[in-house]
C-alpha positions in Angstrom: -16.2 -3.3 -5.7 -19.4 -1.6 -4.4 -18.6 0.4 -1.3 -20.6 2.8 0.9 -19.6 4.6 4.0 -21.2 4.1 7.4 -20.5 6.3 10.5 -17.8 3.9 11.7 -16.2 2.4 8.6 -16.4 1.7 4.9 -18.4 -1.4 4.0 -18.2 -3.6 0.9 -21.7 -4.5 -0.2 -20.3 -7.7 -1.8 -19.4 -9.0 1.7 -22.7 -8.0 3.3 -26.0 -10.0 3.4 -29.6 -8.6 3.2 -32.9 -10.1 3.9 -35.7 -7.7 3.2 -38.3 -10.0 4.7 -36.5 -9.9 8.0 -35.7 -6.2 8.1 -32.6 -5.4 6.0 -28.8 -6.0 6.6 -27.9 -9.2 8.4 -25.4 -9.5 11.2 -24.4 -12.3 13.5 -22.9 -12.9 17.0 -20.8 -16.1 16.7 -18.7 -18.4 18.9 -15.6 -20.5 18.3 -15.4 -23.3 20.9 -12.2 -25.3 21.6 -12.9 -29.0 21.1 -9.9 -30.7 22.8 -11.0 -33.4 25.3 -8.6 -33.7 28.2 -7.2 -30.2 27.7 -7.9 -27.9 30.7 -9.2 -25.3 28.3 -11.6 -27.6 26.5 -14.9 -25.9 25.9 -13.4 -22.4 26.2 -15.1 -20.0 23.7 -14.2 -16.9 21.7 -17.2 -14.6 21.1 -17.3 -12.2 18.2 -19.8 -10.3 16.0 -19.8 -9.1 12.4 -22.1 -7.9 9.6 -19.6 -9.6 7.2 -19.8 -13.3 8.1 -18.2 -14.7 4.9 -15.2 -12.3 5.2 -14.7 -13.1 8.9 -14.9 -16.9 8.3 -12.4 -16.7 5.4 -10.0 -14.8 7.7 -10.3 -17.5 10.4 -9.7 -20.3 7.8 -6.5 -18.6 6.6 -3.9 -19.9 9.1 -1.5 -17.1 8.2 -4.0 -14.3 9.0 -3.9 -12.5 12.4 -7.2 -12.9 14.2 -8.7 -10.3 16.6 -7.2 -10.4 20.1 -3.9 -11.8 21.5 -5.5 -14.7 23.3 -7.4 -16.1 20.4 -4.5 -15.5 18.0 -2.2 -17.5 20.4 -4.9 -20.2 20.7 -5.2 -20.6 17.0 -1.4 -21.1 16.7 -1.2 -23.5 19.6 -4.3 -25.7 18.9 -4.8 -25.2 15.2 -7.9 -23.7 13.6 -9.5 -27.2 13.1 -9.6 -27.7 16.8 -12.4 -25.1 17.1 -16.1 -25.6 16.3 -18.1 -22.7 14.9 -21.7 -21.7 15.6 -23.9 -18.7 15.2 -25.4 -17.7 18.5 -27.7 -14.9 17.4 -28.7 -13.3 14.1 -29.9 -9.6 13.9 -31.3 -7.5 11.1 -31.5 -3.7 10.6 -32.0 -1.3 7.7 -29.3 1.0 9.0 -25.8 -0.7 8.9 -24.4 1.4 11.8 -27.4 0.7 14.0 -26.9 -3.0 13.2 -23.2 -2.9 14.2 -24.1 -1.1 17.5 -26.7 -3.8 18.3 -24.3 -6.6 17.5 -21.6 -5.1 19.8 -24.1 -4.9 22.6 -25.1 -8.5 22.1 -21.5 -9.5 21.9 -20.8 -8.0 25.3 -23.8 -9.8 26.7 -22.6 -13.2 25.5 -19.0 -12.6 26.6 -20.3 -12.0 30.1 -22.8 -15.0 29.8 -20.0 -17.4 28.9 -17.3 -15.7 31.0 -15.1 -15.8 28.0 -12.6 -13.2 29.2 -11.5 -15.1 32.3 -12.4 -18.6 31.1 -12.3 -18.1 27.4 -10.3 -16.6 24.5 -11.7 -13.0 24.5 -9.1 -10.4 25.4 -11.7 -7.8 26.5 -15.3 -7.3 27.3 -16.3 -6.6 23.7 -18.7 -4.0 22.3 -16.0 -1.4 21.5 -13.4 -3.9 20.5 -10.8 -2.8 23.2 -13.0 -2.3 26.3 -11.1 -3.2 29.4 -7.8 -3.8 27.6 -4.7 -1.6 27.7 -2.9 -1.3 24.4 0.9 -1.6 24.8 3.3 1.1 23.4 4.7 -1.5 20.9 1.2 -2.3 19.7 0.4 1.4 19.2 3.6 1.9 17.2 2.8 -1.1 15.1 -0.7 0.1 14.3 0.5 3.6 13.5 3.1 2.3 11.2 0.6 0.0 9.5 -1.7 3.0 9.0 1.2 5.0 7.4 2.1 2.1 5.2 -1.5 1.6 4.0 -2.1 5.3 3.5 -4.6 5.9 6.3 -7.2 8.5 5.6 -9.9 9.9 7.8 -13.4 10.4 6.5 -14.7 13.9 5.8 -17.1 13.5 8.8 -14.3 12.6 11.2 -12.2 15.5 10.0 -15.1 17.9 10.6 -15.7 16.5 14.1 -12.0 16.9 15.0 -11.9 20.4 13.6 -15.1 21.4 15.5 -13.7 20.0 18.8 -10.4 21.8 18.4 -11.8 25.2 17.3 -10.9 27.9 19.8 -8.6 25.7 21.9 -5.0 26.8 22.5 -2.1 24.5 23.3 -0.3 25.1 26.6 3.1 26.7 26.5 4.6 23.4 27.8 2.9 21.4 25.0 4.1 23.8 22.3 7.6 23.6 23.7 7.5 19.8 23.6 6.2 19.7 20.0 8.9 22.2 18.9 11.6 20.1 20.6 10.4 16.9 19.1 10.3 18.5 15.6 13.7 20.1 15.9 16.1 18.9 13.3 13.5 16.8 11.5 13.3 17.0 7.7 10.2 16.2 5.7 10.3 13.5 3.1 9.5 14.2 -0.5 6.2 12.3 0.0 5.3 14.5 2.9 6.0 17.7 1.0 3.9 16.4 -1.9 1.0 15.5 0.4 1.0 19.0 2.0 1.2 20.6 -1.4 -1.9 18.7 -2.6 -3.8 19.6 0.6 -3.0 23.3 0.3 -3.7 23.4 -3.5 -6.4 25.9 -4.0 -6.7 26.7 -0.3 -5.5 30.0 1.2 -3.0 29.1 3.9 -4.5 31.6 6.4 -2.4 30.5 9.4 0.8 30.9 7.5 -0.3 34.3 6.2 -1.1 35.6 9.7 2.2 34.2 11.1 4.1 36.0 8.3 2.4 39.3 8.9 3.2 39.1 12.7 6.8 38.3 11.8 7.0 41.4 9.5 5.5 43.6 12.2 8.0 42.4 14.8 11.1 42.4 12.5 10.3 45.2 10.1 10.5 43.2 6.9 10.8 39.7 5.3 13.1 37.1 6.5 15.9 37.9 4.1 15.8 41.7 4.7 19.3 42.9 5.6 20.7 39.4 5.1 22.8 38.0 2.3 20.8 35.3 0.4 22.9 32.1 -0.1 23.2 30.9 -3.7 21.3 27.7 -2.7 18.4 29.7 -1.4 18.4 31.8 -4.5 18.3 28.7 -6.6 15.4 27.3 -4.6 13.5 30.6 -4.9 14.1 30.6 -8.6 12.9 27.0 -8.9 9.7 27.8 -6.9 9.1 30.9 -8.9 9.4 29.0 -12.2 7.1 26.3 -10.9 4.4 28.9 -10.2 5.2 31.1 -13.3 3.4 31.4 -16.6 5.4 30.1 -19.6 5.7 32.6 -22.4 7.2 32.8 -25.9 8.9 36.1 -26.9 8.8 37.1 -30.6 11.7 39.3 -31.4 11.6 42.2 -33.9 13.5 40.2 -36.4 10.9 37.4 -36.2 13.0 34.9 -34.1 11.4 33.4 -31.0 12.5 32.2 -27.6 10.5 30.4 -24.8 10.8 31.4 -21.2 9.7 29.6 -18.0 8.2 32.8 -16.5 7.2 36.3 -17.6 9.9 37.8 -15.4 12.6 35.8 -17.3 11.2 37.1 -20.6 11.0 40.7 -19.3 14.6 40.6 -18.0 15.9 39.1 -21.3 14.1 41.7 -23.5 14.7 44.7 -21.2 11.0 45.4 -20.6 8.7 45.4 -17.5 6.7 42.4 -16.5 3.6 44.5 -16.8 4.4 45.1 -20.5 4.8 41.4 -21.1 1.5 40.7 -19.4 -0.2 43.5 -21.3 1.1 42.2 -24.7 -0.2 38.7 -23.9 -3.7 40.1 -23.0 -4.0 42.5 -26.0 -2.0 40.8 -28.6 0.0 44.0 -29.0 3.8 44.7 -28.9 6.2 46.8 -26.9 7.8 50.0 -28.2 10.9 48.1 -29.0 8.9 45.7 -31.2 8.7 42.7 -28.9 5.6 40.5 -28.9 4.7 37.8 -26.3 2.5 34.8 -26.3 1.3 32.6 -23.4 2.3 28.9 -23.8 
């Protein structure tokens, strides 16, 4: 599948059409018209636009697919997709796909007004932006958010940079911070969330966390566990995290036997030497005074 990214979305070239003689990528403004003589809504239209006509047509012809907008979706179920006639109202061309989409949306708005297809048609809004003039319900917002989560929604690098630039220097109000803290209280992250955060931070210095930790030490005079008894579970978690970050080594005893360790600290404790000695032996290929050698696995 050949994809390229525009400013608004990712396009699949296999679903787009080009006509170099007419000026590049092709897009259309189209109409579905209800053909039910005797029905009070006979002649009502739904106006849409797309640079991917074949994909949009295939979606319409699939009775199980959800089509854009509540009104047209209900009309498809009520009358059936074969009760509508299809025609292309206008065809546009442009070398820039984003410019083409913007022009299509403007023409879509024009024809929605021309045919009055919001009040006397199947369009749910005035078009152009896809939701102009239409309030999205809380249930719809929840449904969309859940769908994004299920599908692994990702923002483009450009959108992340725009959001970052917009938020730089801004501070949340005390009331906002209190609300966020209250909503997050008692929540536990899933394994997938922990893994995702780990991947995001891999190779990146967590500056915010570092600054916060320094402030905590300045205010409290030490680390979190200073002066407190560390529970066995916390010790086990610390040990596990340390082992995950550690360098695996093999100790070669004076008698020639060997033993593998998850971290240099484990090897040092077992052999009664300092961690620095273990590290130095690995780098130089030497041995400790007691005759131990160490190799990095």
